[in-house]
SEGULUM-613009 format. One record per residue (C-alpha): residue in three letters; x negated, y negated, z negated; residue number from 1. Coordinates in steps of 0.1 Angstrom, whole numbers, plus 5000, padded with zeros to 4 digits. Example, Ala and Ser with C-alpha at 12.3 -4.5 7.8 and 13.67 -1.06 7.14 Angstrom:
SEGULUM-613009
 semar    u    v    w vonu
   ALA 4877 5045 4922    1
   SER 4863 5011 4929    2
end
This chain:
SEGULUM-613009
 semar    u    v    w vonu
   UNK 9170 2028 7113    1
   UNK 9196 2026 7086    2
   UNK 9178 2044 7059    3
   UNK 9157 2014 7048    4
   UNK 9179 1986 7062    5
   UNK 9216 1991 7059    6
   UNK 9227 1959 7077    7
   UNK 9218 1970 7112    8
   UNK 9237 2002 7104    9
   UNK 9267 1981 7096   10
   UNK 9265 1962 7129   11
   UNK 9261 1994 7149   12
   UNK 9287 2013 7129   13
   UNK 9314 1986 7134   14
   UNK 9309 1986 7171   15
   UNK 9310 2023 7173   16
   UNK 9342 2026 7153   17
   UNK 9357 1998 7174   18
   UNK 9352 2020 7204   19
   UNK 9357 2055 7190   20
   UNK 9359 2062 7153   21
   UNK 9351 2099 7158   22
   UNK 9317 2091 7174   23
   UNK 9310 2066 7145   24
   UNK 9318 2092 7118   25
   UNK 9297 2119 7135   26
   UNK 9266 2097 7139   27
   UNK 9269 2080 7105   28
   UNK 9274 2113 7086   29
   UNK 9237 2121 7092   30
   UNK 9229 2090 7072   31
   UNK 9250 2104 7043   32
   UNK 9230 2136 7043   33
   UNK 9198 2117 7046   34
   UNK 9207 2094 7017   35
   UNK 9214 2125 6995   36
   UNK 9179 2137 7002   37
   UNK 9165 2102 6995   38
   UNK 9185 2098 6963   39
   UNK 9182 2133 6949   40
   UNK 9148 2143 6961   41
   UNK 9112 2135 6952   42
   UNK 9091 2112 6973   43
   UNK 9073 2142 6988   44
   UNK 9106 2158 6998   45
   UNK 9117 2125 7013   46
   UNK 9086 2122 7034   47
   UNK 9090 2158 7046   48
   UNK 9127 2158 7055   49
   UNK 9138 2123 7064   50
   UNK 9117 2117 7095   51
   UNK 9136 2143 7115   52
   UNK 9168 2121 7112   53
   UNK 9153 2087 7121   54
   UNK 9125 2094 7145   55
   UNK 9101 2067 7130   56
   UNK 9074 2074 7157   57
   UNK 9098 2068 7185   58
   UNK 9091 2102 7201   59
   UNK 9111 2114 7231   60
   UNK 9132 2137 7209   61
   UNK 9168 2138 7197   62
   UNK 9170 2131 7159   63
   UNK 9184 2159 7138   64
   UNK 9219 2161 7124   65
   UNK 9226 2163 7087   66
   UNK 9256 2172 7066   67
   UNK 9264 2164 7030   68
   UNK 9281 2193 7013   69
   UNK 9300 2180 6982   70
   UNK 9338 2183 6986   71
   UNK 9354 2216 6977   72
   UNK 9389 2230 6979   73
   UNK 9393 2222 6942   74
   UNK 9373 2190 6938   75
   UNK 9363 2159 6957   76
   UNK 9344 2130 6941   77
   UNK 9351 2148 6908   78
   UNK 9317 2163 6910   79
   UNK 9316 2179 6875   80
   UNK 9343 2203 6886   81
   UNK 9323 2220 6914   82
   UNK 9328 2257 6920   83
   UNK 9297 2262 6941   84
   UNK 9269 2277 6920   85
   UNK 9231 2281 6924   86
   UNK 9214 2308 6905   87
   UNK 9176 2310 6900   88
   UNK 9162 2343 6912   89
   UNK 9124 2345 6907   90
   UNK 9111 2314 6925   91
   UNK 9141 2313 6948   92
   UNK 9177 2300 6945   93
   UNK 9208 2319 6955   94
   UNK 9239 2298 6964   95
   UNK 9275 2309 6964   96
   UNK 9306 2288 6971   97
   UNK 9328 2270 6996   98
   UNK 9327 2234 7007   99
   UNK 9355 2218 7025  100
   UNK 9361 2188 7049  101
   UNK 9323 2187 7057  102
   UNK 9315 2163 7085  103
   UNK 9290 2179 7110  104
   UNK 9297 2212 7092  105
   UNK 9291 2234 7122  106
   UNK 9266 2211 7140  107
   UNK 9241 2202 7113  108
   UNK 9205 2211 7114  109
   UNK 9201 2204 7077  110
   UNK 9226 2206 7049  111
   UNK 9223 2187 7016  112
   UNK 9243 2208 6992  113
   UNK 9254 2199 6957  114
   UNK 9258 2229 6934  115
   UNK 9262 2237 6897  116
   UNK 9232 2255 6881  117
   UNK 9247 2261 6847  118
   UNK 9275 2287 6850  119
   UNK 9282 2284 6812  120
   UNK 9287 2247 6812  121
   UNK 9319 2237 6794  122
   UNK 9317 2201 6785  123
   UNK 9315 2172 6810  124
   UNK 9280 2164 6798  125
   UNK 9269 2200 6803  126
   UNK 9284 2201 6838  127
   UNK 9268 2168 6847  128
   UNK 9234 2180 6835  129
   UNK 9237 2212 6855  130
   UNK 9243 2195 6889  131
   UNK 9215 2198 6915  132
   UNK 9209 2192 6951  133
   UNK 9196 2218 6976  134
   UNK 9184 2218 7012  135
   UNK 9198 2245 7035  136
   UNK 9186 2247 7071  137
   UNK 9207 2257 7101  138
   UNK 9207 2295 7107  139
   UNK 9200 2305 7072  140
   UNK 9213 2340 7063  141
   UNK 9245 2336 7043  142
   UNK 9254 2302 7058  143
   UNK 9288 2304 7074  144
   UNK 9302 2272 7089  145
   UNK 9339 2273 7098  146
   UNK 9358 2261 7128  147
   UNK 9366 2224 7133  148
   UNK 9398 2214 7115  149
   UNK 9427 2202 7137  150
   UNK 9430 2165 7130  151
   UNK 9452 2136 7142  152
   UNK 9422 2113 7146  153
   UNK 9384 2110 7147  154
   UNK 9385 2140 7171  155
   UNK 9349 2136 7182  156
   UNK 9338 2142 7146  157
   UNK 9332 2178 7136  158
   UNK 9350 2186 7102  159
   UNK 9348 2221 7088  160
   UNK 9346 2244 7059  161
   UNK 9311 2257 7050  162
   UNK 9307 2289 7031  163
   UNK 9276 2300 7012  164
   UNK 9275 2337 7007  165
   UNK 9245 2349 6986  166
   UNK 9224 2323 7005  167
   UNK 9188 2324 6994  168
   UNK 9165 2294 6997  169
   UNK 9129 2289 6985  170
   UNK 9124 2270 6952  171
   UNK 9109 2240 6970  172
   UNK 9143 2234 6986  173
   UNK 9158 2223 6953  174
   UNK 9159 2185 6955  175
   UNK 9142 2166 6926  176
   UNK 9118 2177 6900  177
   UNK 9142 2194 6876  178
   UNK 9146 2162 6856  179
   UNK 9160 2141 6885  180
   UNK 9183 2145 6915  181
   UNK 9215 2156 6896  182
   UNK 9245 2136 6886  183
   UNK 9230 2102 6891  184
   UNK 9216 2112 6925  185
   UNK 9251 2122 6936  186
   UNK 9266 2089 6925  187
   UNK 9238 2069 6941  188
   UNK 9245 2088 6974  189
   UNK 9282 2081 6973  190
   UNK 9280 2045 6962  191
   UNK 9254 2035 6988  192
   UNK 9271 2053 7017  193
   UNK 9306 2040 7009  194
   UNK 9296 2008 7026  195
   UNK 9294 2027 7060  196
   UNK 9329 2042 7053  197
   UNK 9342 2007 7049  198
   UNK 9324 1996 7081  199
   UNK 9341 2024 7100  200
   UNK 9375 2012 7088  201
   UNK 9366 1977 7097  202
   UNK 9358 1986 7133  203
   UNK 9392 2003 7136  204
   UNK 9409 1973 7121  205
   UNK 9392 1949 7145  206
   UNK 9402 1971 7175  207
   UNK 9438 1971 7163  208
   UNK 9437 1933 7157  209
   UNK 9423 1926 7192  210
   UNK 9449 1948 7208  211
   UNK 9477 1932 7189  212
   UNK 9464 1897 7197  213
   UNK 9463 1904 7234  214
   UNK 9498 1919 7233  215
   UNK 9511 1889 7215  216
   UNK 9497 1866 7242  217
   UNK 9512 1886 7271  218
   UNK 9546 1897 7256  219
   UNK 9572 1872 7265  220
   UNK 9605 1866 7248  221
   UNK 9615 1832 7262  222
   UNK 9578 1823 7255  223
   UNK 9547 1843 7245  224
   UNK 9555 1858 7211  225
   UNK 9522 1845 7197  226
   UNK 9539 1810 7197  227
   UNK 9564 1822 7171  228
   UNK 9551 1815 7136  229
   UNK 9563 1849 7123  230
   UNK 9539 1866 7147  231
   UNK 9510 1841 7146  232
   UNK 9509 1840 7108  233
   UNK 9506 1878 7108  234
   UNK 9477 1877 7132  235
   UNK 9460 1849 7112  236
   UNK 9463 1870 7081  237
   UNK 9448 1900 7099  238
   UNK 9418 1879 7110  239
   UNK 9413 1866 7075  240
   UNK 9413 1901 7060  241
   UNK 9389 1914 7087  242
   UNK 9364 1886 7079  243
   UNK 9367 1892 7041  244
   UNK 9362 1929 7047  245
   UNK 9331 1923 7067  246
   UNK 9317 1900 7041  247
   UNK 9321 1927 7014  248
   UNK 9304 1953 7035  249
   UNK 9275 1930 7045  250
   UNK 9269 1920 7009  251
   UNK 9268 1956 6997  252
   UNK 9245 1965 7026  253
   UNK 9221 1937 7017  254
   UNK 9221 1948 6981  255
   UNK 9214 1984 6990  256
   UNK 9185 1974 7013  257
   UNK 9169 1952 6987  258
   UNK 9174 1976 6958  259
   UNK 9198 1953 6940  260
   UNK 9219 1976 6917  261
   UNK 9256 1979 6923  262
   UNK 9266 1968 6888  263
   UNK 9302 1961 6898  264
   UNK 9308 1989 6922  265
   UNK 9301 1968 6953  266
   UNK 9299 1998 6976  267
   UNK 9333 2011 6963  268
   UNK 9348 1976 6966  269
   UNK 9339 1975 7003  270
   UNK 9353 2010 7010  271
   UNK 9385 2003 6990  272
   UNK 9392 1970 7006  273
   UNK 9384 1981 7042  274
   UNK 9403 2013 7041  275
end
């Protein structure tokens, strides 16, 4: 659920964020890691790794937890500036670097890691060509998740630093076939999953609006304050923006589900407007 059809994920995500944004972020972050595998990996890799996150056979097991490791102390969505490097050593890969603000960083069963494979890359084109995705499993030697950051909100969500110290993985754990799974895979992952970031913000906004609406009905200053235009107009505008935000998210979710390209950054539009 959610990997092939994004709209049910939007419906679930909004309700979860309405109740507790931390729970929503924790659960939806596995979808981010899974999307990275889907976008950057081969069909064979997708068949091997994705079922553990979505339980397609409805077995009595708890689905695995994923983390997408992209953000670093010195770079966020500016992916060509990554400082995490992967070096080929025989048939294996050795990863070194530090990732930051990783959701599910200390809880994940599987990490989808973006790293630079060309240490000599100087130009943006060379840096983009050198990007690759890798799969790291929980417990791997050289994998060091940090402690949960102290945050003001989304407290149920685990957000940590993740350090890779001479971490060795087999060659088959590199996502893609050498010609795919790099820069475009990263952007596809980010653009498709920005919809769910927007949905989380929408759920929070709806909870805030409903709280404000109820307060305006019960707070009395000669009369319930909702009867004053200055208040009721603000509430009406809040409702209008929530409806518009939901429409942007649902449109982008429908497009992603039906493989309609985001030619106008529809995923980013949804995230920007909602948040």
